[in-house]
SERO-361148 format. One line per field, with one value per atom (N, C-alpha, C, O): x, z, y; chain; residue in one letter; atom name. Coordinates in nm, 4 decimals. Example, Ala and Ser with C-alpha at 12.3 -4.5 7.8 and 13.67 -1.06 7.14 Angstrom:
BEGIN
u = 1.3190; 1.2300; 1.3200; 1.4236; 1.2850; 1.3670; 1.2900; 1.3409
w = 0.7800; 0.7800; 0.7800; 0.8465; 0.7080; 0.7140; 0.7870; 0.8039
v = -0.5690; -0.4500; -0.3300; -0.3319; -0.2250; -0.1060; 0.0030; 0.1138
cadena = A; A; A; A; A; A; A; A
residuo = A; A; A; A; S; S; S; S
atomo = N; CA; C; O; N; CA; C; O
//
This chain:
BEGIN
u = 0.0813; 0.0000; 0.0849; 0.0313; 0.2148; 0.3007; 0.2967; 0.3196; 0.2678; 0.2625; 0.1262; 0.1133; 0.0255; -0.1107; -0.1203; -0.1864; -0.0581; -0.0684; -0.0157; -0.0710; 0.0891; 0.1405; 0.0387; 0.0149; -0.0205; -0.1224; -0.2421; -0.2908; -0.2893; -0.4068; -0.3777; -0.4615; -0.2611; -0.2239; -0.2135; -0.2436; -0.1713; -0.1616; -0.3004; -0.3285; -0.3858; -0.5207; -0.6117; -0.6901; -0.6032; -0.6969; -0.7127; -0.8263; -0.6075; -0.6274; -0.7056; -0.7822; -0.6869; -0.7637; -0.9122; -0.9978; -0.9414; -1.0802; -1.1359; -1.2478; -1.0602; -1.1049; -1.1346; -1.2254; -1.0591; -1.0818; -1.1959; -1.2306; -1.2542; -1.3647; -1.3228; -1.4043; -1.1957; -1.1457; -1.1661; -1.1493; -1.2020; -1.2241; -1.3718; -1.4259; -1.4351; -1.5759; -1.5879; -1.6769; -1.4988; -1.5001; -1.3669; -1.2943; -1.3351; -1.2084; -1.2214; -1.2859; -1.1599; -1.1611; -1.1314; -1.1159; -1.1236; -1.0899; -1.2135; -1.3257; -1.1897; -1.2919; -1.2952; -1.1936; -1.4086; -1.4220; -1.3323; -1.2880; -1.3049; -1.2255; -1.0818; -1.0138; -1.0363; -0.8982; -0.8894; -0.9767; -0.7850; -0.7661; -0.8361; -0.9091; -0.8146; -0.8703; -0.9126; -0.8724; -0.9945; -1.0358; -1.0583; -1.1035; -1.0261; -1.0592; -1.1265; -1.0851; -1.2298; -1.2986; -1.2704; -1.3050; -1.2072; -1.1720; -1.2671; -1.3233; -1.2852; -1.3723; -1.3128; -1.3860; -1.1806; -1.1176; -0.9954; -0.9348; -0.9616; -0.8404; -0.7176; -0.6227; -0.7196; -0.6058; -0.5810; -0.4659; -0.6872; -0.6716; -0.6147; -0.5290; -0.6615; -0.6104; -0.4628; -0.3835; -0.4266; -0.2864; -0.1977; -0.0874; -0.2464; -0.1710; -0.1523; -0.0432; -0.2589; -0.2526; -0.1489; -0.0702; -0.1484; -0.0600; 0.0878; 0.1741; 0.1182; 0.2581; 0.3324; 0.4524; 0.2626; 0.3286; 0.2594; 0.2826; 0.1761; 0.1025; 0.2008; 0.2769; 0.2010; 0.2988; 0.2992; 0.4063; 0.1830; 0.1814; 0.2565; 0.3222; 0.2475; 0.3176; 0.4670; 0.5509; 0.4990; 0.6401; 0.7176; 0.8367; 0.6520; 0.7179; 0.7121; 0.7607; 0.6526; 0.6503; 0.5404; 0.5387; 0.4482; 0.3362; 0.2404; 0.1879; 0.2187; 0.1405; 0.2391; 0.3186; 0.2337; 0.3304; 0.2756; 0.3521; 0.1441; 0.0840; -0.0535; -0.1157; -0.0992; -0.2334; -0.2858; -0.2101; -0.4153; -0.4802; -0.5631; -0.6306; -0.5576; -0.6499; -0.7500; -0.7130; -0.8772; -0.9814; -1.0879; -1.1255; -1.1368; -1.2469; -1.3767; -1.3957; -1.4656; -1.5927; -1.7008; -1.6857; -1.8073; -1.9199; -2.0319; -2.0992; -2.0510; -2.1552; -2.2893; -2.3129; -2.3763; -2.5030; -2.6005; -2.6950; -2.5785; -2.6638; -2.6382; -2.7280; -2.5172; -2.4814; -2.4899; -2.4651; -2.5243; -2.5320; -2.6545; -2.6764
w = 0.0000; 0.0000; 0.0000; -0.0126; 0.0138; 0.0101; -0.1267; -0.1372; -0.2304; -0.3663; -0.3957; -0.4903; -0.3163; -0.3455; -0.3654; -0.4601; -0.2813; -0.3052; -0.4436; -0.5054; -0.4918; -0.6264; -0.7322; -0.8291; -0.7125; -0.8047; -0.8083; -0.9159; -0.6916; -0.6830; -0.7484; -0.8218; -0.7227; -0.7830; -0.9351; -1.0067; -0.9840; -1.1278; -1.1886; -1.2989; -1.1176; -1.1654; -1.1675; -1.2610; -1.0681; -1.0528; -1.1776; -1.2110; -1.2482; -1.3695; -1.4789; -1.5524; -1.4898; -1.5866; -1.5507; -1.6383; -1.4225; -1.3746; -1.4002; -1.4498; -1.3673; -1.3840; -1.5303; -1.5593; -1.6215; -1.7649; -1.8192; -1.9369; -1.7349; -1.7776; -1.8573; -1.9283; -1.8465; -1.9227; -1.8517; -1.9125; -1.7238; -1.6461; -1.6066; -1.5474; -1.6405; -1.6062; -1.4669; -1.3903; -1.4340; -1.3032; -1.2778; -1.3708; -1.1502; -1.1123; -0.9713; -0.8857; -0.9473; -0.8128; -0.8108; -0.9154; -0.6902; -0.6751; -0.6870; -0.6581; -0.7300; -0.7242; -0.5815; -0.5122; -0.5379; -0.4024; -0.3814; -0.2694; -0.4882; -0.4748; -0.5249; -0.5513; -0.5379; -0.5790; -0.7181; -0.8018; -0.7424; -0.8704; -0.8760; -0.7838; -0.9818; -0.9985; -1.1427; -1.2319; -1.1639; -1.2990; -1.3086; -1.2136; -1.4246; -1.4563; -1.5921; -1.6827; -1.6065; -1.7340; -1.7849; -1.7212; -1.9004; -1.9640; -2.0793; -2.1365; -2.1132; -2.2250; -2.3599; -2.4576; -2.3658; -2.4928; -2.4662; -2.3591; -2.5649; -2.5559; -2.5468; -2.4747; -2.6203; -2.6179; -2.4765; -2.4340; -2.4035; -2.2654; -2.1764; -2.0921; -2.1947; -2.1154; -2.1447; -2.0531; -2.2715; -2.3083; -2.2524; -2.2044; -2.2590; -2.2023; -2.0521; -1.9993; -1.9840; -1.8394; -1.8023; -1.7099; -1.8727; -1.8362; -1.8615; -1.8043; -1.9443; -1.9714; -1.8466; -1.8334; -1.7554; -1.6367; -1.5062; -1.4031; -1.5087; -1.3899; -1.2808; -1.3010; -1.1649; -1.0596; -1.0101; -0.9838; -0.9967; -0.9526; -1.0507; -1.0096; -1.1771; -1.2789; -1.2786; -1.2811; -1.2754; -1.2781; -1.1560; -1.1662; -1.0406; -0.9163; -0.8948; -0.7934; -0.9902; -0.9802; -0.8925; -0.8676; -0.8446; -0.7637; -0.8531; -0.8125; -0.9730; -1.0748; -1.1777; -1.2338; -1.2019; -1.2939; -1.4341; -1.5292; -1.4477; -1.5796; -1.5806; -1.4763; -1.7011; -1.7172; -1.8541; -1.9430; -1.8701; -1.9986; -2.0348; -1.9497; -2.1607; -2.2138; -2.2987; -2.3942; -2.2627; -2.3341; -2.3798; -2.3066; -2.5014; -2.5545; -2.4889; -2.4633; -2.4618; -2.3981; -2.4663; -2.4831; -2.5046; -2.5670; -2.4644; -2.4318; -2.4144; -2.3161; -2.3880; -2.4604; -2.3692; -2.4414; -2.3910; -2.4615; -2.2704; -2.2192; -2.2877; -2.2970; -2.3360; -2.4004; -2.5523; -2.6211; -2.6050; -2.7515; -2.8092; -2.9302
v = -0.1215; 0.0000; 0.1268; 0.2369; 0.1128; 0.2313; 0.2992; 0.4196; 0.2225; 0.2764; 0.3394; 0.4170; 0.3071; 0.3541; 0.5054; 0.5480; 0.5893; 0.7344; 0.7761; 0.8671; 0.7112; 0.7400; 0.6980; 0.7701; 0.5811; 0.5306; 0.6253; 0.6600; 0.6668; 0.7549; 0.8899; 0.9423; 0.9456; 1.0745; 1.0629; 1.1583; 0.9476; 0.9256; 0.9025; 0.9495; 0.8312; 0.7994; 0.9216; 0.9378; 1.0064; 1.1192; 1.2059; 1.2397; 1.2439; 1.3240; 1.2505; 1.3128; 1.1197; 1.0423; 1.0452; 1.0577; 1.0337; 1.0414; 1.1810; 1.1947; 1.2838; 1.4224; 1.4552; 1.5331; 1.3966; 1.4192; 1.3333; 1.3439; 1.2489; 1.1639; 1.0424; 0.9835; 1.0038; 0.8900; 0.7567; 0.6510; 0.7608; 0.6390; 0.6327; 0.7261; 0.5210; 0.4999; 0.4398; 0.4770; 0.3472; 0.2822; 0.2164; 0.1813; 0.2001; 0.1371; 0.0813; 0.1419; -0.0344; -0.0900; -0.2383; -0.3013; -0.2938; -0.4352; -0.5246; -0.4829; -0.6479; -0.7513; -0.8057; -0.8031; -0.8539; -0.9088; -1.0303; -1.0556; -1.1061; -1.2281; -1.2126; -1.3117; -1.0889; -1.0641; -1.0064; -1.0294; -0.9321; -0.8671; -0.7327; -0.6962; -0.6604; -0.5260; -0.5061; -0.5808; -0.4042; -0.3705; -0.2212; -0.1573; -0.1664; -0.0283; -0.0279; -0.1002; 0.0530; 0.0671; 0.2078; 0.3072; 0.2135; 0.3406; 0.3670; 0.2736; 0.4922; 0.5290; 0.4897; 0.4737; 0.4743; 0.4357; 0.3490; 0.3543; 0.2706; 0.1889; 0.2789; 0.2482; 0.3905; 0.4835; 0.5355; 0.5457; 0.5684; 0.6166; 0.5061; 0.5324; 0.3841; 0.2711; 0.2473; 0.2253; 0.2518; 0.2323; 0.3432; 0.3171; 0.4666; 0.5786; 0.5603; 0.5819; 0.5204; 0.5006; 0.3952; 0.4155; 0.2843; 0.1738; 0.2041; 0.1376; 0.3011; 0.3351; 0.3818; 0.3576; 0.4480; 0.5033; 0.4633; 0.5263; 0.3611; 0.3173; 0.2749; 0.1802; 0.3431; 0.3143; 0.1696; 0.1150; 0.1064; -0.0335; -0.1229; -0.2185; -0.0932; -0.1706; -0.1379; -0.2279; -0.0095; 0.0317; -0.0157; -0.0449; -0.0238; -0.0661; -0.2165; -0.2666; -0.2898; -0.4356; -0.4921; -0.6126; -0.4091; -0.4591; -0.5382; -0.6418; -0.4890; -0.5590; -0.6127; -0.5372; -0.7416; -0.8012; -0.8207; -0.8372; -0.8190; -0.8342; -0.7698; -0.7493; -0.7385; -0.6833; -0.7196; -0.7588; -0.7062; -0.7307; -0.6089; -0.5511; -0.5705; -0.4710; -0.5480; -0.6164; -0.5359; -0.6087; -0.5121; -0.4206; -0.5324; -0.4529; -0.4980; -0.6169; -0.4036; -0.4360; -0.3532; -0.2322; -0.4172; -0.3502; -0.3367; -0.4344; -0.2165; -0.1884; -0.1776; -0.0808; -0.2747; -0.2745; -0.1684; -0.1328; -0.1180; -0.0112; 0.1201; 0.2037; 0.1400; 0.2664; 0.2578; 0.3568; 0.1417; 0.1235; 0.1896; 0.1842
cadena = A; A; A; A; A; A; A; A; A; A; A; A; A; A; A; A; A; A; A; A; A; A; A; A; A; A; A; A; A; A; A; A; A; A; A; A; A; A; A; A; A; A; A; A; A; A; A; A; A; A; A; A; A; A; A; A; A; A; A; A; A; A; A; A; A; A; A; A; A; A; A; A; A; A; A; A; A; A; A; A; A; A; A; A; A; A; A; A; A; A; A; A; A; A; A; A; A; A; A; A; A; A; A; A; A; A; A; A; A; A; A; A; A; A; A; A; A; A; A; A; A; A; A; A; A; A; A; A; A; A; A; A; A; A; A; A; A; A; A; A; A; A; A; A; A; A; A; A; A; A; A; A; A; A; A; A; A; A; A; A; A; A; A; A; A; A; A; A; A; A; A; A; A; A; A; A; A; A; A; A; A; A; A; A; A; A; A; A; A; A; A; A; A; A; A; A; A; A; A; A; A; A; A; A; A; A; A; A; A; A; A; A; A; A; A; A; A; A; A; A; A; A; A; A; A; A; A; A; A; A; A; A; A; A; A; A; A; A; A; A; A; A; A; A; A; A; A; A; A; A; A; A; A; A; A; A; A; A; A; A; A; A; A; A; A; A; A; A; A; A; A; A; A; A; A; A; A; A; A; A
residuo = M; M; M; M; A; A; A; A; I; I; I; I; Y; Y; Y; Y; P; P; P; P; L; L; L; L; H; H; H; H; K; K; K; K; A; A; A; A; Y; Y; Y; Y; L; L; L; L; D; D; D; D; P; P; P; P; F; F; F; F; V; V; V; V; A; A; A; A; R; R; R; R; G; G; G; G; E; E; E; E; V; V; V; V; V; V; V; V; G; G; G; G; V; V; V; V; G; G; G; G; P; P; P; P; F; F; F; F; A; A; A; A; D; D; D; D; G; G; G; G; G; G; G; G; N; N; N; N; M; M; M; M; A; A; A; A; I; I; I; I; F; F; F; F; R; R; R; R; S; S; S; S; R; R; R; R; A; A; A; A; A; A; A; A; A; A; A; A; E; E; E; E; E; E; E; E; F; F; F; F; M; M; M; M; K; K; K; K; Q; Q; Q; Q; E; E; E; E; P; P; P; P; F; F; F; F; L; L; L; L; L; L; L; L; K; K; K; K; G; G; G; G; I; I; I; I; V; V; V; V; S; S; S; S; E; E; E; E; Y; Y; Y; Y; Q; Q; Q; Q; L; L; L; L; R; R; R; R; E; E; E; E; W; W; W; W; N; N; N; N; D; D; D; D; I; I; I; I; L; L; L; L; L; L; L; L; S; S; S; S
atomo = N; CA; C; O; N; CA; C; O; N; CA; C; O; N; CA; C; O; N; CA; C; O; N; CA; C; O; N; CA; C; O; N; CA; C; O; N; CA; C; O; N; CA; C; O; N; CA; C; O; N; CA; C; O; N; CA; C; O; N; CA; C; O; N; CA; C; O; N; CA; C; O; N; CA; C; O; N; CA; C; O; N; CA; C; O; N; CA; C; O; N; CA; C; O; N; CA; C; O; N; CA; C; O; N; CA; C; O; N; CA; C; O; N; CA; C; O; N; CA; C; O; N; CA; C; O; N; CA; C; O; N; CA; C; O; N; CA; C; O; N; CA; C; O; N; CA; C; O; N; CA; C; O; N; CA; C; O; N; CA; C; O; N; CA; C; O; N; CA; C; O; N; CA; C; O; N; CA; C; O; N; CA; C; O; N; CA; C; O; N; CA; C; O; N; CA; C; O; N; CA; C; O; N; CA; C; O; N; CA; C; O; N; CA; C; O; N; CA; C; O; N; CA; C; O; N; CA; C; O; N; CA; C; O; N; CA; C; O; N; CA; C; O; N; CA; C; O; N; CA; C; O; N; CA; C; O; N; CA; C; O; N; CA; C; O; N; CA; C; O; N; CA; C; O; N; CA; C; O; N; CA; C; O; N; CA; C; O; N; CA; C; O; N; CA; C; O; N; CA; C; O; N; CA; C; O; N; CA; C; O; N; CA; C; O
//
């Protein structure tokens, strides 16, 4: 959790710009963030502190079609 303040400070501008729809942990482990675009997700992961500091060792970017917004 020592890295969390760096992660939060990095995440906040993405949220403020409206690029993040939701973010948080799953009840049974792991985390997920939903971005408005793949480009925003890719930009975020380039400097994500949990990834850079080795707390997160891998991630997946997956396309998702929200049927409520279609």
